[in-house]
N, C-alpha and C positions, 0 to 999 in steps of 0.2 A: 266471192268477194264479200267481206263483212266490214262493218263500220270500224274504223281504227279506234284503238282504246285510248281516247282522249277525254278531256273533261266534259265533253258534250255527248259522249257515247250513249246510245239507247240500250237499256237493260230491261227486259220484260219484267214487270212487276215492281221495278225500282225507279224507272224514268232516268232523268239526267243525274249524273254524279255531281257532287258539290252542292253548295247552298249559298243564299244571299238574302238580304232583307226583302227584296222584291219577290223572290221565290217563296219566302215564308208567308208573305201577304197573299200571294196567289194560292198557296196551299189552303189557307183558311177560307178563301173566297170560292174555291173550286168545289165541284160536285163529285160524287163517287166516280172513280175512274174506271177505265176499261182494262180487263186482264187479257193479255195476249197469249196466255197459255192454251195451247191446242185450239187456237182460233180457226175459223173458216172465213176467209176474206175474199172479197171481190175487189179487184183493182182495175180502174179504167186508165187508159193511156199508158198501158204497162209495157209497151214495146221499146221504150227508151227513156232516158232522163230520169225524172223523179219517180215515175211509175215503176221502172225497172228496179230502182234503188229501194222503193217500198217493198217490192217482192223479195229482194235480197235480205233485207233486214228482218222481215217477217218469217222468212223460211226456217230459221232455227226453232221457232216457237209455234208455228202453225201446223194444223192437220191438213188443211186443204186451201189451195189458192186458185182462184179463177182469174185469168189474165185476159183483159179485153183491150183491143186496139184494131186498127184497120189492117195492118200487115201481118198475115199469118206466119210468114217466114221469120220475121223478127220475133214474134211471140214464141215460136218454136225454139229459137236460139236462146231466149231467156229461160224457157222451160228446161232445156238441156243443161244450162248453167246451174239452175236451182237444184236439179236432181243430182248433179255431180256433187253439189255442196251437201245435199241431204237426200240420199236415195229413198228413204221411207216417206217422203213428202208426196202428196197427191197434187198434181198440177194440171189444170184444164186450160185450154186456150179457146177463145171465142173471137174470131175475126169479124168485126162489125164496125160500121161507121156511125158513131153515136150522135153525130150531128143530124142524122136522118131518123124519121119515124121508124122505118124498117130496121135500121141498125139497132135502135134501142129495143125494139120488139125481139130481135134476134138474141140479144143478151138475156132478156127475161125468159125467153123460150129455152135457152141453153141451161139456165139455172134450174128451171122446172124439170126439164127432161133428164138432167143429171141427178135429180133428187137431192140437191144441195140444201142444207139448212144453214145459211150464213149467219154470222153474228158481227161481221164488220164490212162496211162499205167504204171504200176510198174513192171519192170522186176527184180524180186527178186530171183527167183528159181536159185539154184546153189549147187554145191557140190565139195568136195575136196578128197584128197587121201594122207594119211601120209605114207612116206616111200621112199626108193631108187627107182628111176624110172626104172632102168634096171632090178631090181628084182621084179617089180610089174606086175600086170595083164594088158596087153595092152588094153583090152576092158574096164577096169576100168579107164585107162588113157584117152582113146578117149571118154569115156562117159562124162568126165568132159568137154571136148571141145564141145560135142554135146549139153550139157545143158547150160554151162556157156557162150558159144559164139554163137553156131549155133542157138539155140532157141531164144536168145536175138536179134540177127540180123534178123532172120526170122520173129519174131513177130513184131519187130519194123517196118520192111518193110511192113508187111501186115496191120498194124493198122494205120500207118501214114495217108493214105487216108480216113480212117474211123473216125478219131478223129474230134470231133466238135471243130473248132478253128476259132477265129476272132480276129481282132485288139482289140476289146473291151473285149473279153473273150478268151485269149489264152488257148490252150490245153497244156498238160504236159506229158513228159516221164521221169520217174525216174528210173535210172539204178543202181542197187546195185553192187558196185565194192568192193575194199578192199585196205587197207594200203599195203597189200602184193603185190599189183600191182606195187609198187615202188621199190621192192627189188627182186633180183634173190634168190630164196629160195631153197636150197638143201633139199631133202626129202619132198618138197611141190612144186616141180618144175613146173608141169603142171598147178596146180591151180594158182600160182602166175603169170604165163605167161598169163593165160586166163583173169585174172583181170587187168593186164596191158593193154590188148586189150580192155576190157570194158571201162576203163577210157579214153583211147585215142579215141576210137570210139565215145564215148559220147561227147567229146569235139568237134570233127569234125562235128558230126551230129547236135549239137547245132547251129553251124554257118550256116550250110546248111538250117536249118529249120526256121531261123529268118523270112524270107519272107512269111512263111506259118503260122506264129503266133503259133508256137509250142515251148514250153520251154523244154530244155533237161538239166537234172542235174544228176551228178554221186555222189552217197554217198559212201564214202570210209572208213568204220569203221576198227578199229583195233580189238583186241580180244574181243569177245562178248559172254556172256553165252547163247548159243543156243544148238541145237542138232548137230551142224556142226561137232564138235570134235568127237562125238560118231559115226557119220556116216562116217567120213573120216578115222577112224581107220580101218586097214585091219583085216580080220579074223586072230586071233592069234597074231596080231601085237601090237605095243606099241604106246602110245600117242606121240604127238610132244613135243619137248623141249619148256617149257613154262617159262624159266628163264627170268625175267625182264618184264613179261607181266602184272604183277599187276599194274604197273604204267600206262598202256595203256588201261586196261580193263574197260569198261563202260556197264551199263545195256541196254537191248534192247530198253527200253522206250526212253532213251536219243538218241540212234542212230536214231530211227525213227523220234523223234521230231525234231532233227537237220536236218535230210534229208528232211522232209516235209517243214520245215522253209526255207531251202535253195531253194527248188523249188518255194516256195511262193515268194521269193525275186529275182528269176531269176538267181541264181548263177550257174556257170558252174559245180562246185564241192564243196564238203564239207567233212572235215575229223573230224568226231564227237569226242568230248572229248578234254580236255586241253592237255593231253599228246600226243595224236595222232596229234592234230593240230600243235604242236611244232615239232614233229619228222618228219612229212611228208615233210616239206620244206627242212629239213636237208638231207633227203634221196635224194631229187631231185637235190640238188646242190653239193652233195658229189662226188668227183672224182671217176670214176668207178674203178680205180685201188685200192683205199682205200676200196671201197665197196666190191670188190672181196676178198681182203685180210681179211676183217672182216668176210665175209661169210665162206671163207676157214678155217680160224682159228676156228670158232665156229663148223664147220662140223667135223674137225679133232678131236676136243675135245670131241664131242659127240660120235664119233666112235672109240675112242682110245681103 
């Protein structure tokens, strides 16, 4: 499966097709981008959703892909699909729970034992939890922090010295954040807070790593049809309120294509989709008092 040939398609070395005044401004504000030609990439959360789609879209350009997630059977299925698409590609699978210290150590050990010299790290693994924080399971809450924040920070720190990087061929780190990181979200409080961290961390890390020729980009999608919602729902619980999300929802292919294109152009962050790209700046400049009022009003309506 490859990305459909639409106006937002990802093309190695060219990024997104088309142009606009906003993209022109971003081009002049961006740093040197990442080249996907013959890259060697590590992708976390690669057994489904965005992680699998990252692997699909990188497969035509990469030399080596290492896929990490908890379920080995799902990883092997993705591997088989990628090799059917491109038989000459080298694909490794590492079954590990990155929310744990042992799981993160297992991934690092796998990279070292395979003798890989990666130049791209995609921190995609993450999870959420729908429902009131006080009424939820504290282990489920802290598990989000362990995966969404601790794993991302730990792996970034561990792989920075391992990434092949030079002025001629910069390395890359792509962190999957969320539009939710711009909004305090009742009933999704911990998840939104972790994604706020991911975006801020990515922006700061990008500046720090300029001298090491490592490009850092945060991709911040809105609602996307993956297994996230099913996994975030508590046992016996209800789904999150999806009113108004139809205007923001885009397919996984588009999220991944725009995320890779942004990394290829050296952008600090990208909010994939027309609706999300318009809403995100509004969230950022909206006075917090108005934001709180809107969130409180929505929350009271949902729980009336």
